[in-house]
C-alpha positions in Angstrom: 0.0 0.1 0.0 1.4 3.4 -1.0 1.8 5.6 2.1 -0.3 8.9 1.7 1.3 12.3 1.3 2.3 13.7 4.8 1.7 17.4 5.3 4.4 19.1 7.2 4.0 22.5 9.0 7.4 24.1 10.2 7.4 26.8 12.7 10.0 28.9 14.2 9.7 31.2 17.4 11.3 34.6 17.7 11.5 36.6 20.9 13.9 38.8 22.8 12.9 40.4 26.2 12.8 44.2 26.5 15.9 46.1 25.6 17.8 42.7 24.9 19.0 43.7 21.5 20.6 46.9 22.7 22.1 45.0 25.8 23.5 42.5 23.4 25.0 44.7 20.9 26.8 46.4 23.9 28.0 43.6 25.8 28.8 40.9 23.2 28.9 41.9 19.8 29.6 38.4 18.3 26.5 37.0 20.0 24.4 40.1 18.7 25.5 39.5 15.4 24.7 35.7 15.4 21.3 36.4 16.6 20.4 39.2 14.3 21.4 37.2 11.3 19.1 34.2 12.4 16.0 36.7 11.8 17.3 37.8 8.5 18.2 34.3 7.3 14.7 32.8 7.7 13.2 35.2 5.4 15.9 35.1 2.8 15.7 31.3 2.8 11.7 31.6 2.4 12.2 33.6 -0.7 14.6 31.1 -2.1 11.8 28.4 -1.7 8.6 30.2 -3.0 6.2 27.7 -4.3 7.9 24.6 -2.6 8.3 25.4 1.2 6.3 27.3 3.8 7.4 28.6 7.1 5.3 29.8 10.1 7.4 32.5 12.0 5.9 34.1 15.2 7.5 37.4 16.5 6.9 38.5 20.2 5.5 42.3 20.1 8.3 43.5 22.4 11.0 41.9 19.6 9.2 43.8 16.7 9.2 47.0 19.1 13.0 46.7 19.2 13.3 46.1 15.6 11.3 49.5 14.9 13.7 51.4 17.3 16.1 53.8 15.1 18.9 53.3 17.5 18.7 49.4 17.1 18.4 50.0 13.3 21.5 51.8 13.3 23.7 49.9 15.7 23.0 46.6 13.6 23.4 48.2 10.1 27.0 46.7 10.2 25.4 43.3 10.1 21.9 43.6 8.3 19.5 46.2 7.1 16.4 45.7 9.6 13.8 47.5 7.7 14.9 45.5 4.6 14.5 42.6 6.6 11.1 43.3 7.8 10.0 44.2 4.2 11.4 40.8 3.0 9.0 39.1 5.6 6.2 41.3 4.4 6.7 40.0 0.7 7.2 36.6 1.4 3.8 34.8 0.7 5.1 31.6 1.9 5.8 32.8 5.4 2.6 32.4 7.6 3.1 35.1 10.4 2.0 33.9 13.6 1.0 36.0 16.8 1.9 35.7 20.4 1.5 37.7 23.5 3.1 41.3 23.2 5.4 41.0 26.1 5.6 37.1 25.8 4.0 36.2 29.1 3.5 32.9 30.4 -0.4 33.2 30.3 -1.7 30.7 32.7 0.6 32.4 35.5 -0.4 36.0 34.9 -3.9 37.4 35.7 -6.6 36.5 33.4 -7.5 40.2 33.2 -4.3 40.9 31.5 -4.6 38.4 28.7 -6.4 40.7 26.4 -4.1 43.4 26.1 -1.1 41.3 25.5 -3.2 39.3 22.8 -4.6 42.4 21.1 -1.3 44.4 21.1 0.6 41.2 19.9 -1.8 41.1 17.0 -1.8 44.7 16.2 1.8 45.2 15.9 2.3 42.5 13.3 -0.4 44.1 11.3 1.4 47.4 11.6 5.0 46.0 10.7 4.0 43.5 8.1 0.6 44.7 6.6 -1.4 41.5 7.4 -3.2 39.8 10.2 -1.8 36.6 11.9 -4.3 33.7 11.7 -2.6 31.4 14.2 -1.5 31.9 17.6 1.6 30.7 19.4 1.3 30.6 23.3 4.5 31.8 24.8 6.6 28.8 26.1 3.6 27.0 24.7 2.1 27.5 28.2 -1.6 26.9 27.6 -4.8 26.4 29.5 -8.5 25.9 28.1 -9.5 28.9 29.9 -7.3 30.9 27.3 -9.7 30.1 24.3 -12.4 32.7 24.8 -9.8 35.3 24.8 -7.7 34.2 21.8 -10.8 33.7 19.7 -12.1 37.1 20.6 -8.6 38.6 19.8 -9.6 37.2 16.1 -7.1 34.2 16.0 -8.3 31.0 13.9 -5.8 28.3 15.6 -3.5 27.8 18.4 -0.5 25.6 18.5 -0.1 23.4 21.7 2.2 21.1 22.8 0.9 17.6 21.6 1.6 15.8 24.8 -1.1 17.8 26.5 -3.9 16.7 23.8 -6.7 14.9 25.5 -9.4 13.8 22.5 -12.9 13.4 23.4 -12.6 9.7 22.3 -9.6 9.1 24.6 -7.5 8.0 21.8 -4.6 10.4 21.3 -3.5 11.2 17.7 -1.2 14.3 17.3 -1.4 14.4 13.6 -4.5 15.9 12.9 -6.2 19.3 14.0 -8.8 19.3 16.9 -11.7 21.6 17.8 -11.3 22.7 21.5 -14.3 24.6 23.2 -14.5 26.5 26.5 -17.2 28.6 27.8 -19.0 28.8 24.5 -16.0 29.8 22.5 -14.3 27.2 20.0 -10.9 27.5 18.3 -8.9 24.9 16.2 -6.0 23.1 18.1 -2.9 22.0 16.3 -0.8 19.7 18.1 3.1 20.2 18.1 5.1 17.0 17.6 7.4 17.2 20.6 10.1 14.7 19.8 10.9 15.9 16.2 10.6 19.5 17.2 13.2 18.7 19.7 15.5 17.3 16.9 14.6 20.4 14.8 15.9 22.7 17.5 19.2 20.7 18.3 20.4 19.5 14.7 19.4 16.7 12.2 19.4 16.1 8.4 17.0 16.0 5.9 17.2 12.2 5.3 16.7 11.3 9.0 14.0 13.9 9.3 11.8 12.3 6.3 12.4 8.8 7.6 11.4 9.7 11.1 8.3 11.5 10.1 7.2 8.6 7.9 8.0 6.1 10.7 5.9 8.1 13.2 3.0 8.6 10.7 3.2 4.7 9.7 2.7 3.9 13.4 0.0 6.4 14.2 -3.7 5.7 15.0 -4.9 6.4 11.5 -1.9 6.2 9.0 -4.2 6.2 6.0 -6.0 9.4 6.8 -4.6 12.8 6.1 -1.7 13.3 8.3 -0.4 17.0 9.5 3.1 16.8 11.3 3.8 20.1 13.1 7.5 20.7 14.2 8.3 24.0 16.1 11.3 25.4 17.9 13.1 28.5 18.9 14.6 30.1 15.3 17.4 31.9 17.1 18.7 29.8 20.2 21.3 27.3 20.1 24.5 27.0 17.7 22.6 25.2 15.1 20.4 28.3 14.3 23.2 30.6 15.1 25.8 29.1 12.8 27.2 31.8 10.8 28.6 29.2 8.3 25.0 28.5 6.8 26.0 25.3 5.0 26.5 23.8 8.8 23.3 25.3 10.2 19.4 24.8 10.1 18.9 26.2 6.6 22.0 25.0 4.8 22.2 21.6 6.3 18.7 20.7 6.7 15.9 23.1 5.2 17.3 23.4 1.7 18.1 19.5 1.3 14.8 18.9 2.9 13.2 21.3 0.4 15.0 19.6 -2.5 13.5 16.1 -1.5 10.0 17.8 -1.7 10.6 19.3 -4.9 11.9 16.1 -6.7 9.1 13.8 -5.2 11.7 11.8 -3.6 9.6 11.8 -0.3 5.8 11.5 0.5 6.0 14.8 2.3 4.6 18.3 1.2 5.2 21.8 3.1 1.8 23.5 4.1 0.6 26.5 5.6 -1.5 25.8 8.6 -4.1 28.2 7.8 -4.7 26.8 4.3 -4.3 23.0 5.4 -7.4 23.8 8.0 -9.4 25.2 5.2 -8.9 22.0 3.2 -9.1 19.8 6.4 -11.0 21.1 8.8 -11.1 19.3 12.4 -13.7 16.5 12.8 -12.9 15.7 16.2 -12.8 17.4 19.6 -10.4 17.5 22.3 -9.6 19.3 25.6 -5.9 20.4 26.6 -4.6 19.6 29.8 -2.7 22.9 31.4 1.0 22.7 30.7 4.0 24.1 28.8 6.8 22.7 26.6 9.6 20.8 27.8 12.7 22.8 28.6 16.0 20.8 29.6 14.9 18.4 32.2 11.5 19.6 32.9 8.6 18.0 31.3 6.2 20.8 30.7 3.5 19.2 32.7 3.8 21.8 35.5 5.4 25.3 35.4 8.5 24.5 37.3 10.7 26.2 35.0 9.0 29.7 35.7 7.5 29.0 38.9 9.5 26.4 40.7 11.4 28.1 43.2 10.2 30.3 46.1 11.8 33.3 44.5 9.9 32.7 41.2 6.6 32.0 43.0 7.1 35.2 44.8 7.8 37.0 41.6 4.4 35.4 40.2 2.5 36.4 43.3 3.9 40.0 43.0 2.7 40.5 39.4 -0.9 39.2 40.6 -0.9 41.8 43.3 0.2 44.9 41.4 -2.0 43.9 38.4 -5.0 43.6 40.9 -4.3 47.2 42.4 -4.2 48.6 38.9 -7.7 47.0 38.0 -9.2 48.3 41.2 -8.0 51.8 40.5 -9.1 51.5 36.8 -12.7 51.1 38.1 -12.3 54.5 40.0 -11.5 56.6 36.9 -14.1 59.3 37.7 -12.2 60.0 41.1 -8.8 60.7 39.3 -7.3 64.2 39.4 -6.1 65.8 36.0 -3.2 63.7 34.7 -4.2 60.6 36.7 -5.1 58.6 33.7 -1.5 59.3 32.2 -0.1 57.9 35.7 -2.1 54.7 35.5 -1.1 54.0 31.9 2.4 54.4 32.8 2.0 52.0 35.6 0.1 49.7 33.2 3.0 49.4 30.8 5.6 48.6 33.6 3.0 45.8 34.9 2.5 44.2 31.2 6.4 44.6 30.8 6.9 42.9 34.1 4.9 39.6 32.8 7.5 39.0 30.4 8.5 35.2 30.8 12.3 35.8 30.5 12.3 37.4 34.1 11.0 33.9 35.5 12.5 31.7 32.9 16.2 32.2 33.8 15.3 31.3 37.5 16.1 33.3 40.5 19.1 35.3 38.8 16.6 37.4 36.4 13.7 37.6 38.9 15.0 41.2 40.1 14.2 42.3 36.5 10.5 41.7 37.2 10.8 43.9 40.4 12.5 46.6 38.3 9.0 47.0 36.6 6.9 46.2 39.5 8.3 48.5 42.0 8.0 51.7 39.9 4.6 50.5 39.2 3.6 50.4 42.6 5.1 53.6 43.4 2.9 55.2 40.6 -0.3 53.5 41.9 0.5 54.8 45.3 1.0 58.3 43.9 -2.3 57.9 42.2 -4.1 56.7 45.5 -2.6 59.6 47.5 -4.3 61.8 45.0 -7.6 60.7 45.3 -10.0 60.0 48.2 -9.2 56.2 48.1 -6.5 54.3 50.3 -5.2 50.9 49.7 -7.4 49.7 52.5 -10.5 50.7 51.0 -10.1 50.3 47.4 -12.0 47.3 47.6 
């Protein structure tokens, strides 16, 4: 029996925390060059493979914000032309742009009241920079819970990518090589399962022959090998020597992507490269599933909890601090009519600091980076204190 054609969706995740491109160029120019070239390289290779291969590229809002900074544009000009790079993404019809939270927060760890602004602003900056709206959503750190579905759908997204290990089909039989529908509180969205094992190889290094054989082997041994099969692989696009390799023939695009694309083009392998939004239109999900709360695996962590971001007492306190300062903001927002002149501006300043403080990197790097969270929450609290002192309200009677 001839094996059916396998659809492969390849995704790359791109993010830098606030101010990091400036910090890199000032402290480690070689690393800065390696990283910035990763962003340019993805668009360049996509253009070379028009009509054959598709890429899904997700940018955090704060990374795009740094790309728009005239100082960053000028200081990185010795390596790449950032405006030209952004235009290259804009004109690559085979790149599907993916949205994520503006400041790249771990959504299940931050207050649900803050979700909408991260989602909307993350979507808006993609529309501003690239002139098109993202259809798919990538949860930062693949941290997802079912409660997010109404907010993601309301923001205008059609599908969300989740780590396949967390999929729980209604029929009880897990099959990560198909899209699903997931519903929560009356809102429904398409769920795309990520193939964790092959994605780990995508991030660390592989060749086209192994990749092709591994995908075919996994599909052959899946629950429904004769049905349409969608294999979705996703990884960071700028982390690790594999992606940062300046000698391109030894890195992801030269050693894997181009040879893999050539195999597809020649018909040597029963695999095609697809756009997720197009695949969903042609193969809409027919089965429903729920998704267990969790994230992707990092190092020795499984992703079945959030220990990478909230495992230590210091990290847990950081999460609690964000929750407390966010709650203060929302209480004050409800008393807008009591604000003196200029109070709304002060509240907006505090709001920006709170959202920035929710950046996942401040928790990801363990206790060492948690102080960066407090560098945002402490001035936010100071601003909120100022507002409270200027109104008839106090911290004790705001509730």
